[in-house]
C-alpha positions as a printed Julia matrix, in Angstrom:
183×3 Matrix{Float64}:
  -0.44   -0.17   0.46
   2.98    2.47   0.99
   4.5     1.63  -2.42
   1.3     2.85  -4.14
   1.35    6.05  -2.22
   4.86    6.38  -2.83
   4.26    6.65  -6.71
   1.91    9.3   -6.12
   3.33   11.41  -3.78
   7.45   10.36  -4.46
   8.62   13.83  -3.7
   6.26   15.74  -1.87
   5.4    14.61   1.69
   3.53   18.29   2.01
   1.54   18.07  -0.79
   0.14   14.79   0.24
  -0.27   16.24   3.63
  -2.7    19.24   1.83
  -4.28   16.35  -0.13
  -5.15   14.85   3.54
  -6.47   17.6    4.86
  -8.53   18.58   1.53
 -10.23   15.18   1.71
 -10.52   15.76   5.86
 -12.19   18.44   5.07
 -14.66   16.87   2.33
 -15.49   13.79   4.75
 -16.58   16.15   7.51
 -18.44   18.16   5.49
 -20.22   15.47   3.97
 -21.02   14.29   7.45
 -21.76   10.5    6.69
 -18.84    9.65   5.21
 -16.48    7.4    7.46
 -12.52    9.09   7.82
 -11.31    5.49   8.49
  -9.75    5.26   5.01
  -7.81    8.89   5.12
  -6.09    7.86   8.54
  -5.64    4.54   7.07
  -3.64    6.42   4.35
  -2.11    8.56   6.65
  -0.78    5.87   8.32
   0.49    4.06   5.49
   2.12    6.74   4.05
   3.81    8.91   6.92
   4.26    5.69   9.32
   1.89    6.06  13.07
   3.47    8.54  14.26
   3.02   11.4   11.6
   0.26    9.68  10.3
  -1.91   10.28  13.54
  -0.64   13.68  13.58
  -1.62   14.08   9.87
  -5.31   12.82  10.75
  -5.62   14.72  13.45
  -5.01   18.19  12.21
  -7.65   16.88   8.84
  -9.99   15.77  11.53
  -9.28   19.38  13.27
  -9.58   21.36   9.95
 -12.75   18.98   8.88
 -14.65   20.02  11.69
 -13.8    23.69  11.53
 -14.48   23.72   8.31
 -17.91   22.51   8.4
 -18.86   24.31  11.58
 -18.65   27.48   9.83
 -20.36   26.63   6.83
 -22.94   24.5    8.78
 -23.18   28.07  11.0
 -23.61   30.4    7.53
 -25.17   28.64   5.06
 -27.23   25.33   6.82
 -29.55   27.16   9.37
 -32.52   25.86   6.98
 -31.47   22.78   8.49
 -32.68   23.36  12.22
 -35.91   21.55  12.31
 -33.9    18.27  11.85
 -31.69   18.97  14.79
 -35.38   19.74  16.74
 -36.12   15.88  15.44
 -33.06   14.25  17.24
 -34.23   11.82  19.58
 -30.55   12.41  21.29
 -30.74   14.33  24.47
 -27.25   15.44  24.5
 -27.6    17.03  20.87
 -30.41   18.85  21.63
 -29.22   19.4   24.99
 -26.15   21.05  23.11
 -28.05   23.42  20.42
 -29.38   25.17  23.54
 -25.76   25.7   25.22
 -22.67   28.13  25.31
 -20.16   28.19  27.39
 -17.96   25.67  29.27
 -21.47   23.38  29.78
 -21.07   23.62  25.37
 -17.32   22.44  25.73
 -17.48   19.9   27.64
 -20.56   18.46  25.91
 -18.43   18.24  22.73
 -15.8    16.9   24.31
 -18.59   13.97  25.47
 -19.94   13.71  22.28
 -16.71   13.5   20.77
 -15.12   10.52  22.54
 -18.52    8.31  22.37
 -17.98    6.47  19.08
 -21.85    5.86  18.46
 -22.58    9.53  18.25
 -22.22   10.53  14.27
 -19.39   13.06  13.84
 -21.22   15.43  11.4
 -24.82   15.42  13.61
 -21.91   16.7   17.06
 -20.62   19.64  14.13
 -24.22   20.33  12.95
 -25.89   20.67  16.39
 -22.69   23.02  17.83
 -23.19   24.74  14.78
 -26.6    25.78  15.97
 -25.56   26.12  19.4
 -24.46   29.77  21.19
 -20.75   27.88  21.24
 -17.64   29.97  19.77
 -15.76   28.74  16.96
 -12.41   28.59  19.04
 -14.59   26.97  22.23
 -15.93   24.6   19.42
 -12.04   23.56  17.76
 -10.22   23.08  21.21
 -13.26   20.76  22.73
 -13.78   18.74  19.24
 -10.4    18.19  18.39
  -9.64   16.65  22.26
 -12.32   15.07  22.34
 -11.32   13.24  18.32
  -7.99   12.24  19.79
  -9.07    9.2   21.9
 -10.78    8.16  19.07
  -8.65    8.75  16.42
  -5.66    6.67  18.62
  -7.54    3.6   18.6
  -8.72    3.9   14.9
  -4.94    5.05  14.35
  -4.02    2.02  16.5
  -6.34   -0.62  14.9
  -5.16    0.73  11.33
  -1.7     0.19  11.64
  -2.57   -3.68  12.95
  -4.61   -4.2    9.56
  -1.87   -3.04   7.59
   0.68   -5.5    9.22
  -2.16   -7.86   8.49
  -0.8   -10.14   4.84
  -2.92   -8.29   1.96
  -5.92  -11.44   1.66
  -6.84  -10.36   5.11
  -6.82   -6.63   4.39
  -8.68   -7.26   1.39
 -11.51   -9.23   3.49
 -11.63   -6.23   5.94
 -11.99   -3.53   3.71
 -14.85   -5.38   1.9
 -16.35   -5.89   5.64
 -15.87   -2.36   5.78
 -17.47   -0.92   2.63
 -20.07   -3.93   3.05
 -21.13   -2.53   6.84
 -21.36    1.21   6.18
 -23.16    0.52   2.83
 -25.59   -1.45   4.38
 -25.9     1.47   7.04
 -25.91    3.33   5.07
 -29.2     1.91   3.05
 -30.26    1.25   6.29
 -30.8     4.91   7.14
 -31.55    6.33   3.78
 -35.0     3.79   4.38
 -35.68    6.26   7.7
């Protein structure tokens, strides 16, 4: 995998970082695409430590951009937040200050709450951009550590196992996406 990536970015790691950041922003704006494949590419290309740092930076950049876009242009989606069944998301929408920071931290750490939903709720809250950025990034670090470690372990497997795992992730993602669309 690393050799394939090196063919694309042979002598320009700065370009690779920029591409990773841009892809992370697109994934964050979409609100539904998983970032695990970006983390995998970062780990494969840069190695574990640097790949993790690039993934953290990409996640931070993606949440900042999506927060600003949601706040500026997607106010029309406010009724969807009101229909949310998550009490924490509804609470976040109506909070500010330290309480909002702690809610974002908690919601980012929980793996079951979609990142896009947290960003959307925070964008509609009274929370400031700087508070959101700090809380979101700090909250995302534990899950990114687990994700990066898992990806690193998968990358050390034989190719057949890697392909099997990737296919399972893709099929599972498609299943949940289709299920969500039916709802």
